[in-house]
Each structure stands twice: as structure tokens, then as C-alpha cells.
N, C-alpha and C positions, 0 to 999 in steps of 0.2 A: 574463458568459456569456450569449448568449439561445439556441440550442439543445442539445439534450439527445439521449440513448437511453439506456435502461435494459437493463438483460445478467442477468438471474434464474437464480441458480444451482440447477440441480435435481437433489439428493442421493437417494441407491440405496443398496441394501443392502451394494454393492459399492464405491460410493464416496461417503465422506461429506462433510461441506464442507469442508473442511480440506485435504481432497485435491484436491478443484474447485478453492477458491481457489488453491491453489499452480499446478495445470494451465494455471488462465484467464488469473491474473494475470502471471503469465510470457509466454504468448502479448500480453495489452495490454501490458507492457513491448517486448516485441519488435516489436510493431507501432508504439507510440510511435517507439524509437528510428530506428526504418526513416522514418519521417513527422516527423522532428525540424526544426525549423525553424534551428536555431541550436545549436551545441554542447550537449549533454546540453537540450536546449528543446523544448519540445513545444507546442503550439498549443491542445493537447485535453487538459483537464482532470481528474478523476477524482473524486468521490462516494460517499461510502458510506452510502445513505439510508437503511441501520437499521442504523446503529453502534450499538452498547451494547445491543444486543440482548441479552437475559435466555440463550437460548437458545444462540447464536453470537452473540461479540463485533461481528462484523463485519455477523451477519446473512446473507443469501443475494441481495443485491441490489449491484450494481456499476455504477455512471451516469458517464456521457463525458458531457463538455458543451464546447461550443466557441463560441466567438464568430459562425462563420460556417455556415450550413449544408452550403455547401463541403468544409469541414475535414471533417466526420465523414463523408461522402457521399466522400470519399479515402481516407478510413482504412479503407474497406470492410470493417469489423471481423468481419461473416461470414467472408472469406477465411482471416482470422486465427485463426477459434475452429474452423474447418470438421470438424474433427477429434473437435472436443466436441457436436456438434450432439445427443448424444443429455442431455447434460448441460446445457444453458445455454438461452435464450430469450429472443433479443434482439427488442426493438420497435424502429418505424418512428420518424425524426426527427421530435423533436416540438418547438413554441417552450416554452420555460421559462416558467410561469406569470407574468401581471405583475403580480399579488397578492405576489410574494416579500418579507417586510420581515426576512429576517433570512437570514445570508452565513458561511459553513464557513469556514477554512484546516486544510485535511490536509495536516499534515507527517509527514516521516520522522523518528522522533526516535530518535536513537544510545544503544542502551542497552548494557552492557558487561555480560559475566556474571559472577557472583559471583566464579568460578576466576580469569577474566584481572584481576577487580580484586585478588584473595585476592594472585595471582605478581607484580603491580606492584607492592602492598605488601609482599610479601617481599621484594623487590628491593631497594627502596626502603630498608627497614630492618633489611635483614641478617637475615631472621630466616626461619627453614623456611616453604615453605608452607603445611604442615599444620598448624604453632602458630598460624598466621594466622587459616584455618578454621575450628579451633577456637574461638581466640579471638572471631569474628568471630559467629559459631555462639551462642556462651554470651552473651556478649550482647545479642543478638538484632541483632543488622547488619547481617544480609542483606539484597537489596534486589533483588528479584526483583520485575523491572517488572510491571503490570496489565493493561500496555496491549495491546489485540489486535497479532497480528501474522499474518503471511503467509509462509511456508517459500519460498525464493525460492533459485535456482542462477545464480551468475555466468555470462554463455554466452564470458567470458575463461578457456582453462583457464591453472591454476598453472602455476611454474616444474617443477611433477612431472606438470604432462600432466592434471593431476586438477582438477575446478569446483569451486569456492569457493562452499558452501551456506551461508545464511544467514536470519535470520529479518529481514526487515522490520517493524519495530516502527512504527503508524502513531497519532496523535494528532489529536484533534480540538478545535480552537476553536472558540466561535459568536462572531458581532460581530452589531449592527444597522447595521451600514451593510459598502458593498463595499469593496474595498482593491486595488488594482491590482499588477503583478507577474507573476516567469516562473512556468513551470511546467517540472516536469524529465521528464526521459524515463519518469518510474511515475507522471505523472499529478496530482506533487505539490509543493506548493511550501513557503517558508519562510515566507511573509508574504501571496500572495496567498489570494483568496477566493472564493468561487463561490457561487453561488444554493443555499440549504438549505431543499428545500421535499419 
């Protein structure tokens, strides 16, 4: 990845960072899906430069990266964020610094909710869900994820006509060298890295 642009989220009293991440990332996902290069494949990756921030786990900045400047130009992110101009600031496209010597892989992490885990165990053990929940609580086995997440909404309605709401958990791994691979339409990858700066 040789080019990037940053999008800074600008919260205020009416729109906190969690709300803005939901709105901005939903638009980013739609933009990447609209500009995909293959089935669920994007030429553009995302980075969270302030990942692990103490005030908000994802920070207030989203970075889009691409191998070619033209790929970011074609995405035309201003068009996708036009309803959020009061809450976002996008920089111009810049070259990735040549001094980068660390790389990050941002991947989607599937996290099963405690209730789903308890239901699954209850079915497997033929026990009431309440009994499993109480047992797991008493033994301290609840495994709530500490990973940062963004509230998302599926664009495809379910059979009942509802849109599926879910949490997109994001995990980061750091490496000393780059790893090639594909990015999905969330800009994330199971293996590929992006420059970390």
C-alpha cells in the first residue's frame, strides 16, 4: 500500500464517537462494496491509526490505503460522506512515508455473545438455558470480548424484512514485515498487512 488518506471523526454533544463510527463505517463499507474488484474483495484497505486509544478504543481517525493513487481517487470518498460533512474531515491523498518499518493486520473477529454461547451449550447438554447462564456466571466463565467494535447494519433485509444489526469486532496484529493478501469489502483482511504509522 503506497497511498492513503485520513478521515477524522468530529464528535459533538449530539453525535458521539460511537454513533459517528457507525455512520461513517457503514458508508465506507458501501463505498468499498460498490467499488469491489472481485466478489467481496476490495483494492482499498482500512487502518485505525489510534487503535487502542484510552478514551475510545478505535480513536477518532480512519485511514484508507491503496496501492495506486487512482484507486483512492476513483473511490471519491467525499461523495460517500457528503451527509456527514459536519462530522468528518478527509485529507488529500498522500504517499505512505518511506520510513515505515512496522505493519498491521486488521481483521474481523467473530465473537459469540454470552447468550448465544449459553443457548448452544444448553442445546448440547439438554439443560435449561437459565441453568447454563447461572453456572457460567458462578464459575466466572463469561467471556465478553474486550476488542473494539463498530455497530453495523446489514444492507440486505432478512426474511422478515428487518435489517440485521451486528457488532463488527476488529482485532489488530503488528508485524515487522509486510504480508500480501486480499482485503474484504470492510477493508479488513485475515492475513494481509498495511503500513503502520
